[in-house]
C-alpha positions in Angstrom: 1.0 -4.7 19.9 1.2 -8.3 20.8 -2.1 -9.0 19.0 -0.7 -7.1 16.0 2.5 -9.2 15.9 0.4 -12.4 16.4 -1.9 -11.6 13.4 1.0 -10.7 11.2 2.9 -13.9 12.1 -0.2 -16.0 11.5 -0.9 -14.4 8.1 2.8 -14.4 7.1 2.9 -18.2 7.8 -0.1 -18.8 5.7 1.0 -16.9 2.9 4.5 -18.3 2.7 3.1 -21.9 3.2 0.3 -21.7 0.5 2.0 -19.4 -1.9 5.7 -20.0 -1.6 6.4 -16.3 -2.6 9.8 -14.9 -3.8 10.6 -11.9 -1.7 13.7 -9.6 -2.4 15.0 -6.5 -0.9 13.8 -6.9 2.7 17.1 -5.2 3.8 15.9 -1.9 2.1 13.3 -1.3 4.5 14.7 1.1 7.1 15.3 -0.5 10.5 13.9 2.5 12.4 12.2 5.8 11.8 9.3 6.6 9.3 9.1 5.2 5.8 6.4 5.1 3.0 5.9 1.7 1.1 4.7 2.6 -2.2 3.5 -0.1 -4.4 1.7 -1.2 -7.6 -1.7 -2.5 -7.1 -3.0 -5.6 -8.7 -5.2 -7.5 -6.2 -7.5 -6.9 -3.3 -4.9 -8.9 -1.2 -1.9 -6.7 -1.9 -2.2 -4.8 1.2 -2.6 -8.0 3.3 0.5 -9.4 1.6 2.8 -6.2 2.2 1.6 -6.0 5.8 2.4 -9.7 6.4 5.8 -9.8 4.6 7.3 -6.6 5.4 9.8 -6.7 8.4 8.0 -3.7 10.0 4.3 -2.9 10.4 2.7 -1.0 7.4 -0.5 1.0 7.8 -2.8 1.0 4.8 -6.1 2.8 4.0 -9.1 0.3 4.0 -12.6 0.9 3.1 -14.8 2.1 6.0 -17.4 -0.7 5.5 -14.6 -3.3 6.4 -14.9 -1.8 9.9 -18.8 -1.4 10.0 -20.1 -4.7 8.7 -22.7 -6.1 11.0 -22.7 -9.6 12.5 -20.0 -12.1 13.2 -18.3 -11.7 9.9 -18.2 -7.9 10.5 -16.6 -8.4 13.9 -13.9 -10.7 12.5 -13.3 -8.1 9.5 -12.9 -5.3 12.0 -10.6 -7.1 14.3 -8.4 -8.2 11.4 -8.2 -4.8 9.8 -7.5 -3.1 13.1 -4.9 -5.5 14.0 -2.8 -5.0 10.9 -3.0 -1.3 11.3 -5.4 -0.5 8.5 -7.0 3.1 8.5 -10.7 3.4 7.7 -11.6 5.9 5.0 -15.0 6.8 3.3 -14.7 6.5 -0.5 -15.6 9.6 -2.5 -15.7 11.9 0.6 -13.2 14.6 0.3 -13.1 15.6 3.9 -12.7 12.0 5.1 -9.9 11.6 2.7 -8.1 14.7 4.0 -8.6 13.5 7.5 -7.1 10.1 6.4 -4.1 11.8 5.0 -3.5 13.7 8.2 -3.6 10.2 10.0 -0.9 9.0 7.7 1.2 12.0 8.5 0.7 11.5 12.1 2.0 7.9 11.8 5.0 9.0 9.9 5.8 11.6 12.5 5.6 9.1 15.3 8.3 7.0 13.3 5.9 4.3 11.7 5.5 2.9 8.4 2.6 3.5 6.0 1.6 2.0 2.5 0.1 3.8 -0.3 -0.7 2.9 -4.0 0.2 5.8 -6.2 -2.3 4.5 -9.0 -5.1 5.1 -6.4 -7.1 1.9 -7.3 -6.0 -1.6 -8.5 -5.2 -2.3 -12.1 -7.6 -4.6 -13.9 -5.6 -4.9 -17.1 -2.0 -5.4 -15.7 -0.9 -1.8 -16.7 1.0 0.5 -14.4 -0.9 3.8 -14.4 0.1 7.3 -13.8 0.8 8.1 -10.2 -1.6 10.4 -8.2 0.4 13.1 -6.3 -0.6 12.1 -2.8 2.6 9.9 -2.3 4.6 12.9 -3.5 2.8 15.1 -1.0 3.3 12.7 1.8 7.2 12.3 0.9 7.7 16.2 0.6 5.6 16.9 3.6 7.2 14.6 6.1 10.6 14.0 4.6 10.2 10.2 5.1 12.0 7.9 2.7 9.9 6.1 0.1 10.4 2.4 -0.3 9.3 1.3 -3.8 7.6 -2.1 -4.0 6.9 -4.0 -7.1 4.4 -6.9 -6.9 4.3 -9.6 -9.7 1.6 -12.2 -10.1 -0.8 -11.1 -7.2 -3.7 -10.7 -9.5 -3.7 -14.6 -9.9 -4.5 -14.8 -6.1 -8.0 -13.3 -6.6 -8.9 -12.3 -10.0 -11.0 -9.2 -10.5 -14.7 -10.1 -9.8 -14.0 -13.2 -7.8 -14.6 -13.7 -4.3 -12.4 -16.9 -4.2 -8.7 -16.8 -3.2 -6.5 -19.3 -5.2 -3.1 -19.8 -3.6 -0.4 -19.0 -6.4 3.2 -18.2 -6.5 3.9 -14.4 -6.6 6.9 -12.2 -6.3 7.4 -9.1 -4.1 10.5 -6.9 -4.9 11.5 -4.1 -2.6 13.8 -1.3 -4.0 16.3 1.0 -2.3 14.8 3.9 -0.4 14.2 7.1 -2.4 14.8 10.4 -0.4 13.3 13.7 -1.0 13.8 17.2 0.5 11.7 17.9 3.6 9.7 20.8 2.3 6.7 20.7 4.6 3.0 20.8 3.8 3.4 24.0 1.6 5.5 23.2 -1.4 5.5 23.7 -5.0 2.9 21.6 -7.0 5.6 20.8 -9.7 7.8 19.4 -7.1 5.1 17.0 -5.9 4.5 15.7 -9.5 8.3 15.3 -10.0 8.6 13.3 -6.8 5.4 11.1 -7.7 6.8 10.3 -11.1 10.2 9.4 -9.7 8.5 6.9 -7.3 6.3 5.3 -10.0 9.5 5.0 -12.2 11.0 3.0 -9.5 8.0 0.8 -9.1 7.8 0.2 -12.9 11.5 -0.9 -12.8 10.7 -3.5 -10.0 7.3 -4.8 -11.5 8.3 -4.7 -15.2 4.8 -3.6 -16.2 3.8 -1.9 -19.2 3.1 1.9 -18.5 0.1 4.0 -19.1 0.2 7.8 -19.0 -3.4 7.9 -17.9 -4.9 7.8 -14.4 -6.5 4.6 -13.3 -10.3 4.8 -12.6 -12.3 2.3 -10.4 -15.1 0.7 -12.2 -18.5 2.3 -11.8 -20.3 0.8 -8.7 -17.2 -0.5 -6.8 
């Protein structure tokens, strides 16, 4: 835990110094108990930003290769993602994804915070895409409040296709928690869709993005 706090503090300091972000709504994050941070997704760095600037730890999914890359670079990456609470998941493998969702439920049941992008993958055109219902499933299964997050301008930090990080001002808005009935894992599919749409509506209000009624798709080969 001390290592976790140290990494978060270091990253937070670097982000604040280099980017001078505008952050509002920190008081909306519950001071105790489980919560789900649901955000739009514009940049590879979004998870790091949320993990650094939130007042409480937030566990996100991360690609499994971040934990298995060989050599010195791989060890640094693994140490970092582990220290900020990231959860490795294999892309495209259903069994691994189900196990990862179970891990998120476990964290919530232990009173922790998790982060999720309802769009699934980052938006490369700035649109806010239709939410996939995993976030609704988590909210209804666990009863954890959902804290909507709107990120504005983070795509400028590392444009899609670029490996270079460019310090830029950005904004992170945190909305009031959304609360849903605790229905358990077996709940009606329409309820899951309704919860997800309500969450994405709240994100849209914070981010000000133009909406798309389509699901976002990751580019082939990424």
